[in-house]
VEXDO-980507 format. One record per residue: x, z negated, y of N, C-alpha, C in turn; residue number from 1. Coordinates in steps of 0.2 Angstrom, whole numbers. Layout:
(atom (X, Z, Y), (X, Z, Y), (X, Z, Y), NUM) ...
END
This chain:
(atom (-576, 367, -84), (-569, 365, -86), (-566, 371, -89), 1) (atom (-569, 376, -89), (-566, 382, -92), (-560, 384, -88), 2) (atom (-554, 386, -92), (-548, 387, -88), (-544, 382, -87), 3) (atom (-547, 376, -86), (-543, 370, -85), (-540, 366, -91), 4) (atom (-545, 366, -97), (-543, 362, -103), (-538, 366, -106), 5) (atom (-537, 372, -105), (-532, 377, -108), (-525, 375, -105), 6) (atom (-524, 373, -99), (-517, 372, -97), (-515, 365, -99), 7) (atom (-509, 366, -102), (-505, 360, -104), (-500, 358, -99), 8) (atom (-500, 351, -97), (-495, 349, -92), (-491, 344, -95), 9) (atom (-485, 343, -92), (-480, 338, -95), (-480, 332, -91), 10) (atom (-478, 326, -94), (-478, 320, -90), (-474, 315, -94), 11) (atom (-471, 310, -91), (-466, 306, -94), (-469, 299, -93), 12) (atom (-469, 294, -97), (-470, 287, -95), (-467, 282, -100), 13) (atom (-463, 277, -97), (-460, 272, -101), (-454, 275, -105), 14) (atom (-452, 281, -104), (-446, 284, -108), (-449, 287, -114), 15) (atom (-456, 288, -114), (-459, 292, -120), (-461, 299, -117), 16) (atom (-460, 305, -121), (-463, 311, -119), (-470, 312, -121), 17) (atom (-474, 314, -116), (-482, 314, -118), (-484, 321, -116), 18) (atom (-487, 325, -121), (-490, 331, -120), (-497, 331, -121), 19) (atom (-502, 333, -116), (-508, 333, -116), (-512, 337, -111), 20) (atom (-519, 336, -111), (-522, 339, -105), (-522, 334, -99), 21) (atom (-523, 336, -93), (-523, 332, -88), (-528, 326, -88), 22) (atom (-534, 327, -91), (-540, 323, -92), (-537, 317, -97), 23) (atom (-532, 318, -101), (-529, 313, -105), (-525, 308, -101), 24) (atom (-523, 309, -95), (-518, 305, -91), (-521, 299, -89), 25) (atom (-518, 294, -88), (-520, 287, -86), (-515, 286, -79), 26) (atom (-517, 281, -75), (-514, 280, -68), (-506, 278, -70), 27) (atom (-504, 275, -76), (-498, 273, -76), (-493, 279, -78), 28) (atom (-495, 285, -78), (-491, 291, -80), (-490, 295, -74), 29) (atom (-484, 297, -73), (-482, 302, -67), (-484, 309, -69), 30) (atom (-489, 312, -66), (-492, 318, -67), (-489, 324, -63), 31) (atom (-488, 330, -66), (-486, 336, -63), (-492, 340, -64), 32) (atom (-497, 341, -59), (-503, 345, -60), (-501, 352, -61), 33) (atom (-506, 355, -65), (-505, 362, -67), (-512, 366, -66), 34) (atom (-516, 362, -62), (-523, 365, -61), (-523, 371, -56), 35) (atom (-525, 377, -58), (-525, 382, -53), (-531, 383, -49), 36) (atom (-537, 381, -51), (-544, 381, -48), (-545, 375, -44), 37) (atom (-545, 375, -37), (-546, 369, -33), (-553, 367, -34), 38) (atom (-558, 371, -36), (-564, 369, -36), (-566, 365, -42), 39) (atom (-562, 365, -46), (-563, 361, -53), (-558, 355, -54), 40) (atom (-553, 356, -49), (-548, 351, -49), (-550, 344, -50), 41) (atom (-554, 342, -45), (-555, 334, -45), (-561, 332, -50), 42) (atom (-566, 337, -51), (-571, 336, -56), (-569, 336, -63), 43) (atom (-564, 339, -64), (-561, 340, -71), (-557, 334, -73), 44) (atom (-555, 329, -69), (-551, 323, -71), (-555, 317, -73), 45) (atom (-552, 313, -77), (-555, 307, -79), (-555, 302, -73), 46) (atom (-559, 297, -73), (-559, 292, -68), (-552, 290, -65), 47) (atom (-548, 288, -70), (-541, 286, -69), (-537, 291, -66), 48) (atom (-538, 297, -69), (-533, 303, -66), (-535, 305, -59), 49) (atom (-542, 304, -58), (-544, 305, -51), (-541, 301, -45), 50) (atom (-540, 295, -48), (-537, 290, -43), (-530, 292, -42), 51) (atom (-526, 294, -47), (-519, 297, -46), (-520, 303, -42), 52) (atom (-524, 308, -43), (-525, 314, -39), (-526, 312, -32), 53) (atom (-531, 308, -30), (-532, 306, -24), (-527, 304, -20), 54) (atom (-523, 298, -23), (-517, 296, -20), (-511, 301, -18), 55) (atom (-511, 305, -23), (-505, 310, -23), (-507, 315, -18), 56) (atom (-513, 318, -17), (-515, 322, -12), (-514, 319, -5), 57) (atom (-517, 313, -4), (-516, 309, 2), (-509, 309, 4), 58) (atom (-505, 306, -1), (-497, 305, 1), (-494, 312, 3), 59) (atom (-496, 317, 0), (-493, 324, 1), (-495, 326, 8), 60) (atom (-501, 326, 9), (-503, 328, 16), (-499, 324, 21), 61) (atom (-499, 318, 20), (-496, 313, 26), (-488, 315, 26), 62) (atom (-485, 316, 20), (-478, 318, 20), (-477, 324, 23), 63) (atom (-481, 329, 21), (-480, 336, 25), (-481, 336, 32), 64) (atom (-486, 332, 34), (-487, 332, 41), (-481, 328, 45), 65) (atom (-478, 323, 42), (-473, 319, 45), (-467, 324, 46), 66) (atom (-465, 327, 40), (-459, 332, 40), (-460, 338, 45), 67) (atom (-466, 340, 46), (-467, 346, 51), (-466, 343, 58), 68) (atom (-469, 337, 59), (-468, 334, 66), (-461, 333, 67), 69) (atom (-457, 330, 62), (-450, 328, 63), (-446, 335, 64), 70) (atom (-447, 340, 61), (-443, 346, 61), (-445, 349, 67), 71) (atom (-451, 349, 70), (-452, 352, 76), (-448, 349, 81), 72) (atom (-446, 342, 81), (-442, 340, 86), (-435, 341, 86), 73) (atom (-433, 342, 80), (-425, 343, 78), (-423, 351, 79), 74) (atom (-428, 355, 77), (-425, 362, 77), (-427, 365, 84), 75) (atom (-423, 370, 86), (-424, 373, 92), (-430, 378, 92), 76) (atom (-433, 379, 97), (-439, 383, 98), (-437, 390, 96), 77) (atom (-441, 394, 93), (-438, 401, 92), (-439, 405, 99), 78) (atom (-435, 410, 100), (-435, 413, 106), (-441, 418, 106), 79) (atom (-444, 418, 112), (-449, 422, 114), (-447, 430, 115), 80) (atom (-450, 434, 111), (-448, 441, 112), (-453, 446, 115), 81) (atom (-452, 448, 120), (-457, 452, 124), (-459, 458, 121), 82) (atom (-455, 461, 116), (-458, 467, 113), (-452, 469, 107), 83) (atom (-455, 472, 102), (-450, 474, 97), (-448, 482, 97), 84) (atom (-441, 483, 97), (-440, 490, 98), (-442, 494, 92), 85) (atom (-444, 500, 94), (-446, 505, 89), (-442, 512, 91), 86) (atom (-439, 516, 86), (-437, 522, 88), (-441, 527, 92), 87) (atom (-439, 529, 97), (-443, 534, 101), (-448, 531, 106), 88) (atom (-448, 524, 107), (-452, 521, 112), (-448, 516, 115), 89) (atom (-451, 515, 121), (-447, 510, 126), (-451, 504, 127), 90) (atom (-449, 498, 126), (-452, 491, 127), (-449, 487, 131), 91) (atom (-452, 483, 134), (-449, 478, 139), (-445, 472, 135), 92) (atom (-440, 469, 138), (-436, 464, 135), (-433, 459, 140), 93) (atom (-432, 453, 139), (-428, 448, 143), (-422, 446, 140), 94) (atom (-417, 445, 145), (-411, 441, 143), (-411, 435, 147), 95) (atom (-410, 429, 144), (-409, 423, 148), (-404, 419, 145), 96) (atom (-399, 416, 149), (-394, 412, 146), (-392, 406, 151), 97) (atom (-392, 400, 149), (-389, 394, 153), (-382, 394, 152), 98) (atom (-378, 395, 157), (-371, 396, 157), (-368, 389, 160), 99) (atom (-364, 386, 157), (-359, 380, 160), (-352, 382, 161), 100) (atom (-350, 381, 166), (-343, 384, 168), (-339, 379, 172), 101) (atom (-333, 378, 171), (-328, 374, 175), (-324, 378, 179), 102) (atom (-324, 376, 186), (-320, 380, 190), (-314, 376, 192), 103) (atom (-308, 379, 193), (-303, 375, 195), (-298, 381, 199), 104) (atom (-296, 378, 205), (-291, 382, 209), (-286, 377, 212), 105) (atom (-280, 378, 210), (-274, 374, 213), (-273, 377, 220), 106) (atom (-271, 373, 225), (-270, 376, 232), (-265, 372, 236), 107) (atom (-263, 375, 241), (-258, 372, 245), (-263, 371, 252), 108) (atom (-261, 364, 254), (-265, 362, 260), (-260, 360, 266), 109) (atom (-262, 363, 272), (-259, 361, 277), (-263, 357, 282), 110) (atom (-261, 351, 285), (-265, 347, 289), (-262, 347, 296), 111) (atom (-265, 349, 301), (-261, 349, 308), (-259, 343, 310), 112) (atom (-254, 343, 314), (-251, 337, 318), (-257, 334, 322), 113) (atom (-258, 328, 322), (-263, 324, 326), (-269, 323, 322), 114) (atom (-270, 326, 316), (-276, 325, 312), (-278, 318, 311), 115) (atom (-273, 313, 310), (-274, 306, 309), (-275, 302, 316), 116) (atom (-274, 305, 321), (-274, 301, 327), (-281, 301, 330), 117) (atom (-286, 304, 328), (-292, 304, 331), (-297, 304, 325), 118) (atom (-301, 299, 323), (-305, 300, 317), (-311, 303, 318), 119) (atom (-312, 304, 325), (-319, 308, 326), (-319, 315, 327), 120) (atom (-313, 318, 328), (-311, 324, 329), (-312, 329, 323), 121) (atom (-315, 334, 324), (-316, 340, 318), (-311, 345, 320), 122) (atom (-309, 349, 315), (-304, 354, 315), (-306, 361, 312), 123) (atom (-303, 366, 315), (-305, 373, 312), (-301, 373, 305), 124) (atom (-303, 377, 301), (-300, 379, 294), (-300, 386, 293), 125) (atom (-294, 388, 291), (-292, 395, 289), (-291, 395, 281), 126) (atom (-294, 399, 278), (-293, 400, 270), (-289, 406, 270), 127) (atom (-284, 406, 266), (-279, 412, 265), (-280, 414, 258), 128) (atom (-281, 420, 257), (-281, 423, 250), (-275, 428, 249), 129) (atom (-271, 426, 244), (-265, 430, 243), (-266, 436, 239), 130) (atom (-261, 440, 237), (-262, 446, 233), (-261, 445, 226), 131) (atom (-262, 451, 222), (-262, 451, 215), (-255, 448, 212), 132) (atom (-250, 450, 216), (-243, 448, 213), (-242, 440, 213), 133) (atom (-246, 436, 216), (-245, 429, 217), (-250, 425, 212), 134) (atom (-253, 428, 208), (-257, 425, 204), (-253, 421, 199), 135) (atom (-256, 416, 196), (-252, 412, 190), (-253, 404, 191), 136) (atom (-248, 401, 189), (-249, 393, 190), (-243, 390, 193), 137) (atom (-240, 394, 197), (-233, 392, 201), (-236, 392, 208), 138) (atom (-237, 387, 211), (-240, 387, 218), (-235, 389, 223), 139) (atom (-228, 389, 222), (-224, 391, 227), (-224, 399, 228), 140) (atom (-227, 403, 223), (-228, 409, 224), (-233, 411, 229), 141) (atom (-237, 406, 230), (-243, 407, 236), (-239, 407, 243), 142) (atom (-233, 404, 243), (-230, 404, 250), (-225, 409, 251), 143) (atom (-225, 415, 248), (-221, 420, 249), (-223, 425, 254), 144) (atom (-229, 425, 256), (-232, 430, 261), (-236, 426, 266), 145) (atom (-238, 428, 272), (-243, 426, 276), (-243, 419, 279), 146) (atom (-248, 416, 281), (-248, 409, 284), (-245, 404, 280), 147) (atom (-245, 403, 273), (-242, 398, 270), (-234, 398, 270), 148) (atom (-232, 405, 271), (-225, 406, 271), (-223, 404, 278), 149) (atom (-227, 405, 283), (-225, 402, 290), (-226, 395, 290), 150) (atom (-230, 392, 287), (-231, 384, 287), (-225, 381, 284), 151) (atom (-222, 385, 278), (-217, 382, 274), (-210, 383, 279), 152) (atom (-210, 387, 284), (-204, 388, 288), (-204, 384, 294), 153) (atom (-210, 380, 295), (-210, 376, 300), (-216, 377, 306), 154) (atom (-219, 383, 305), (-223, 385, 310), (-229, 380, 310), 155) (atom (-231, 377, 316), (-236, 372, 317), (-243, 376, 319), 156) (atom (-248, 374, 315), (-254, 377, 316), (-259, 372, 319), 157) (atom (-263, 374, 323), (-269, 369, 326), (-275, 369, 322), 158) (atom (-274, 370, 315), (-280, 370, 311), (-278, 368, 304), 159) (atom (-283, 367, 299), (-281, 366, 292), (-280, 373, 289), 160) (atom (-275, 373, 285), (-274, 380, 281), (-274, 378, 274), 161) (atom (-279, 381, 271), (-280, 380, 263), (-278, 387, 260), 162) (atom (-273, 387, 255), (-271, 393, 251), (-271, 392, 244), 163) (atom (-277, 394, 242), (-278, 393, 234), (-274, 398, 230), 164) (atom (-273, 397, 224), (-269, 402, 219), (-275, 405, 215), 165) (atom (-275, 411, 214), (-279, 414, 208), (-276, 414, 202), 166) (atom (-280, 412, 197), (-277, 412, 190), (-275, 418, 187), 167) (atom (-270, 419, 183), (-267, 425, 180), (-273, 429, 177), 168) (atom (-273, 435, 178), (-278, 440, 175), (-284, 440, 178), 169) (atom (-285, 436, 183), (-292, 436, 187), (-292, 439, 194), 170) (atom (-297, 439, 197), (-297, 441, 204), (-302, 437, 208), 171) (atom (-301, 437, 214), (-305, 431, 218), (-312, 432, 217), 172) (atom (-315, 426, 215), (-322, 424, 214), (-325, 421, 220), 173) (atom (-330, 424, 224), (-333, 421, 230), (-337, 414, 228), 174) (atom (-339, 414, 222), (-343, 408, 221), (-338, 402, 220), 175) (atom (-332, 403, 217), (-328, 398, 216), (-324, 396, 223), 176) (atom (-323, 401, 227), (-320, 400, 234), (-325, 396, 238), 177) (atom (-331, 397, 238), (-336, 394, 242), (-337, 387, 239), 178) (atom (-336, 386, 232), (-336, 379, 230), (-330, 375, 233), 179) (atom (-324, 378, 233), (-318, 376, 236), (-320, 373, 243), 180) (atom (-322, 378, 247), (-324, 376, 254), (-328, 370, 255), 181) (atom (-334, 370, 250), (-338, 365, 251), (-335, 358, 250), 182) (atom (-330, 358, 244), (-326, 351, 243), (-322, 350, 249), 183) (atom (-318, 354, 252), (-314, 353, 257), (-318, 350, 264), 184) (atom (-323, 353, 265), (-327, 352, 270), (-331, 344, 269), 185) (atom (-332, 343, 264), (-334, 336, 262), (-328, 331, 262), 186) (atom (-322, 333, 261), (-317, 328, 260), (-313, 328, 267), 187) (atom (-312, 333, 271), (-309, 332, 277), (-314, 334, 283), 188) (atom (-311, 332, 289), (-315, 333, 295), (-314, 340, 297), 189) (atom (-318, 345, 294), (-318, 352, 296), (-324, 353, 301), 190) (atom (-323, 357, 305), (-329, 359, 310), (-332, 366, 307), 191) (atom (-338, 364, 304), (-342, 370, 300), (-343, 376, 305), 192) (atom (-342, 376, 311), (-344, 381, 315), (-337, 386, 316), 193) (atom (-331, 383, 314), (-325, 386, 315), (-321, 387, 308), 194) (atom (-324, 391, 304), (-320, 392, 297), (-319, 399, 297), 195) (atom (-313, 401, 295), (-311, 408, 295), (-308, 409, 288), 196) (atom (-307, 416, 286), (-304, 418, 281), (-300, 425, 282), 197) (atom (-294, 425, 279), (-290, 431, 279), (-286, 431, 273), 198) (atom (-284, 437, 271), (-281, 438, 265), (-277, 446, 265), 199) (atom (-273, 447, 260), (-269, 453, 260), (-270, 456, 252), 200) (atom (-271, 462, 253), (-271, 466, 246), (-277, 464, 242), 201) (atom (-276, 461, 237), (-281, 458, 233), (-285, 453, 237), 202) (atom (-282, 449, 241), (-285, 445, 245), (-289, 448, 250), 203) (atom (-287, 454, 252), (-291, 458, 257), (-297, 460, 255), 204) (atom (-297, 461, 248), (-304, 463, 245), (-308, 456, 244), 205) (atom (-305, 451, 243), (-308, 444, 243), (-312, 443, 249), 206) (atom (-308, 444, 255), (-310, 442, 262), (-316, 447, 263), 207) (atom (-316, 453, 261), (-321, 458, 263), (-327, 455, 259), 208) (atom (-326, 453, 253), (-332, 451, 249), (-335, 444, 251), 209) (atom (-331, 439, 254), (-334, 434, 257), (-338, 435, 263), 210) (atom (-335, 440, 267), (-338, 441, 273), (-346, 445, 272), 211) (atom (-346, 449, 266), (-352, 452, 264), (-357, 448, 262), 212) (atom (-355, 443, 257), (-359, 439, 253), (-361, 432, 256), 213) (atom (-356, 430, 260), (-357, 423, 264), (-355, 423, 271), 214) (atom (-358, 428, 275), (-356, 429, 282), (-358, 422, 286), 215) (atom (-363, 419, 284), (-365, 413, 288), (-360, 408, 288), 216) (atom (-355, 408, 283), (-351, 403, 282), (-344, 403, 287), 217) (atom (-343, 409, 289), (-337, 410, 293), (-339, 413, 300), 218) (atom (-334, 411, 305), (-335, 413, 312), (-331, 420, 313), 219) (atom (-326, 421, 309), (-322, 428, 309), (-318, 428, 303), 220) (atom (-317, 435, 301), (-312, 437, 295), (-307, 442, 297), 221) (atom (-302, 442, 293), (-296, 446, 295), (-294, 449, 288), 222) (atom (-297, 454, 285), (-295, 457, 279), (-288, 462, 281), 223) (atom (-283, 462, 277), (-278, 466, 277), (-277, 470, 271), 224) (atom (-276, 476, 272), (-275, 482, 267), (-279, 480, 260), 225) (atom (-286, 479, 262), (-291, 478, 257), (-296, 483, 257), 226) (atom (-301, 482, 253), (-308, 486, 253), (-313, 482, 250), 227) (atom (-319, 486, 248), (-324, 482, 245), (-330, 487, 243), 228) (atom (-336, 483, 242), (-342, 486, 241), (-346, 488, 247), 229) (atom (-346, 493, 249), (-349, 495, 256), (-357, 493, 256), 230) (atom (-360, 494, 250), (-367, 494, 249), (-370, 486, 251), 231) (atom (-366, 482, 250), (-368, 475, 251), (-369, 473, 259), 232) (atom (-365, 477, 263), (-365, 476, 270), (-372, 479, 273), 233) (atom (-375, 483, 268), (-381, 486, 271), (-387, 483, 269), 234) (atom (-387, 478, 265), (-392, 474, 262), (-396, 470, 269), 235) (atom (-402, 471, 269), (-406, 468, 274), (-404, 460, 275), 236) (atom (-404, 456, 270), (-403, 449, 270), (-396, 448, 273), 237) (atom (-391, 452, 272), (-385, 451, 275), (-383, 453, 282), 238) (atom (-387, 458, 284), (-386, 461, 291), (-387, 456, 296), 239) (atom (-392, 452, 296), (-393, 447, 302), (-387, 443, 303), 240) (atom (-384, 440, 297), (-378, 435, 299), (-372, 440, 300), 241) (atom (-372, 446, 297), (-366, 450, 299), (-365, 451, 307), 242) (atom (-370, 452, 310), (-370, 454, 316), (-367, 450, 322), 243) (atom (-366, 443, 319), (-362, 439, 324), (-355, 437, 321), 244) (atom (-353, 441, 316), (-347, 439, 313), (-341, 443, 317), 245) (atom (-335, 440, 318), (-329, 443, 321), (-325, 447, 315), 246) (atom (-324, 453, 316), (-319, 456, 311), (-314, 460, 313), 247) (atom (-308, 458, 311), (-302, 462, 313), (-298, 464, 306), 248) (atom (-298, 470, 305), (-295, 473, 299), (-288, 476, 301), 249) (atom (-284, 476, 296), (-277, 479, 297), (-276, 483, 290), 250) (atom (-272, 489, 292), (-270, 493, 286), (-264, 497, 288), 251) (atom (-260, 499, 283), (-254, 504, 284), (-256, 510, 283), 252) (atom (-254, 515, 287), (-256, 522, 286), (-253, 525, 281), 253) (atom (-247, 523, 278), (-244, 526, 272), (-244, 521, 266), 254) (atom (-249, 517, 267), (-251, 513, 260), (-254, 518, 254), 255) (atom (-249, 517, 249), (-251, 522, 243), (-254, 517, 237), 256) (atom (-255, 510, 239), (-257, 506, 234), (-264, 505, 235), 257) (atom (-266, 503, 241), (-273, 503, 243), (-273, 508, 249), 258) (atom (-277, 514, 248), (-276, 518, 254), (-280, 516, 260), 259) (atom (-278, 519, 266), (-281, 517, 272), (-288, 518, 272), 260) (atom (-291, 523, 268), (-298, 525, 268), (-302, 519, 266), 261) (atom (-299, 515, 262), (-303, 508, 260), (-305, 504, 266), 262) (atom (-301, 503, 270), (-303, 499, 276), (-307, 503, 281), 263) (atom (-306, 509, 281), (-310, 513, 286), (-317, 513, 284), 264) (atom (-319, 514, 277), (-325, 514, 275), (-329, 507, 276), 265) (atom (-325, 502, 275), (-328, 495, 276), (-330, 494, 283), 266) (atom (-325, 496, 287), (-327, 495, 295), (-333, 500, 297), 267) (atom (-333, 506, 294), (-339, 510, 296), (-346, 506, 293), 268) (atom (-345, 504, 287), (-351, 500, 284), (-353, 494, 288), 269) (atom (-349, 490, 290), (-350, 484, 294), (-353, 487, 301), 270) (atom (-351, 492, 304), (-353, 495, 310), (-361, 497, 309), 271) (atom (-361, 500, 304), (-369, 502, 303), (-373, 497, 301), 272) (atom (-370, 491, 299), (-375, 485, 298), (-376, 481, 304), 273) (atom (-373, 483, 310), (-374, 480, 317), (-368, 476, 319), 274) (atom (-363, 476, 316), (-357, 471, 318), (-354, 475, 324), 275) (atom (-354, 471, 329), (-351, 474, 335), (-344, 472, 337), 276) (atom (-343, 466, 335), (-336, 463, 336), (-331, 465, 330), 277) (atom (-329, 471, 330), (-325, 474, 325), (-320, 478, 326), 278) (atom (-314, 478, 324), (-309, 482, 325), (-304, 483, 319), 279) (atom (-301, 489, 319), (-296, 491, 314), (-290, 493, 317), 280) (atom (-284, 489, 315), (-278, 491, 318), (-274, 494, 312), 281) (atom (-271, 500, 314), (-267, 504, 308), (-260, 505, 311), 282) (atom (-256, 503, 306), (-248, 503, 308), (-246, 510, 305), 283) (atom (-244, 514, 309), (-242, 521, 308), (-237, 522, 302), 284) (atom (-232, 517, 302), (-226, 518, 298), (-226, 513, 292), 285) (atom (-232, 509, 292), (-232, 503, 287), (-235, 506, 281), 286) (atom (-232, 504, 275), (-235, 506, 268), (-239, 500, 266), 287) (atom (-239, 497, 260), (-244, 493, 258), (-243, 486, 262), 288) (atom (-236, 484, 263), (-235, 478, 267), (-236, 479, 274), 289) (atom (-243, 478, 276), (-245, 478, 283), (-246, 471, 285), 290) (atom (-246, 466, 280), (-247, 460, 283), (-241, 457, 287), 291) (atom (-236, 459, 286), (-230, 456, 290), (-231, 457, 297), 292) (atom (-233, 464, 299), (-234, 464, 306), (-241, 461, 308), 293) (atom (-246, 461, 304), (-253, 458, 306), (-252, 451, 308), 294) (atom (-248, 447, 303), (-248, 440, 304), (-243, 438, 310), 295) (atom (-239, 443, 312), (-235, 442, 318), (-237, 445, 325), 296) (atom (-244, 447, 324), (-248, 449, 330), (-248, 443, 335), 297) (atom (-246, 443, 341), (-246, 438, 345), (-253, 434, 346), 298) (atom (-258, 438, 346), (-265, 436, 347), (-269, 435, 341), 299) (atom (-266, 436, 335), (-269, 435, 329), (-273, 429, 328), 300) (atom (-270, 423, 328), (-273, 417, 327), (-277, 415, 333), 301) (atom (-275, 416, 339), (-279, 415, 345), (-286, 419, 344), 302) (atom (-286, 425, 342), (-292, 429, 341), (-296, 425, 336), 303) (atom (-294, 423, 330), (-298, 420, 325), (-301, 414, 329), 304) (atom (-297, 409, 332), (-299, 403, 334), (-305, 403, 340), 305) (atom (-304, 409, 344), (-309, 409, 349), (-317, 411, 347), 306) (atom (-317, 412, 340), (-324, 413, 337), (-327, 407, 334), 307) (atom (-333, 406, 335), (-337, 401, 332), (-344, 402, 331), 308) (atom (-347, 399, 326), (-354, 400, 324), (-358, 396, 328), 309) 
END
């Protein structure tokens, strides 16, 4: 009992203060243990105190275990770190994040005459991508150029025409556009073998991007005064689907916004990838607005529609 008898502990009972050694305590007293040596803790107690001690330790272990189990379920697991950085040393690391996003695009939709007359018939679909100046939340801006302008003026097309509007401050996102196509193909009677995309300026870039990243989704594409990442056309996984894609590009020789070389580089990259059905039309006197002449080409839409997957 050496070292134990010298430690004084405090306890209270029935409103009275009691000071004494732990061996003087009886079960009706709430005890705060001050024993430091676990080997003598139990042996040093009187029979009554040992009962209190045993109950207290049993309750404490159970409570601690329960709290540990509860907290393990409530608190997020700690991140696993593959290595700790040290000055002068290189260690591996991993970044992983689960991202939830909401995609939204407003669009103009044109349905061809006769769409409702035959419930079994499927129709071609043309996706039109506007330029940077038509971004925002005013859909009427989408119809200032190209096919939606023609549809608004009364031109009748033998296909569905969808013209989305890119939000202000953004550029065309191929993942969002593919999601839009998925929804439209599920909602309307679209022939999946006859889906096409065309766009001007920023929309020309978007058209090249869709052709490179999702060539299997389109039968033919017509990018106008655009450009893109040539390296994607050279990826082996893309080349097989690209080989059967029809491409008709357009550009103005005097374009000082997107220079002609942008289209020339993309056409060269696609040819290296094995695309044989590809052509580039250059308008010698046209500046950035080469789309007016392109969409007025007598064979433009016939050329698109003759392609299928």
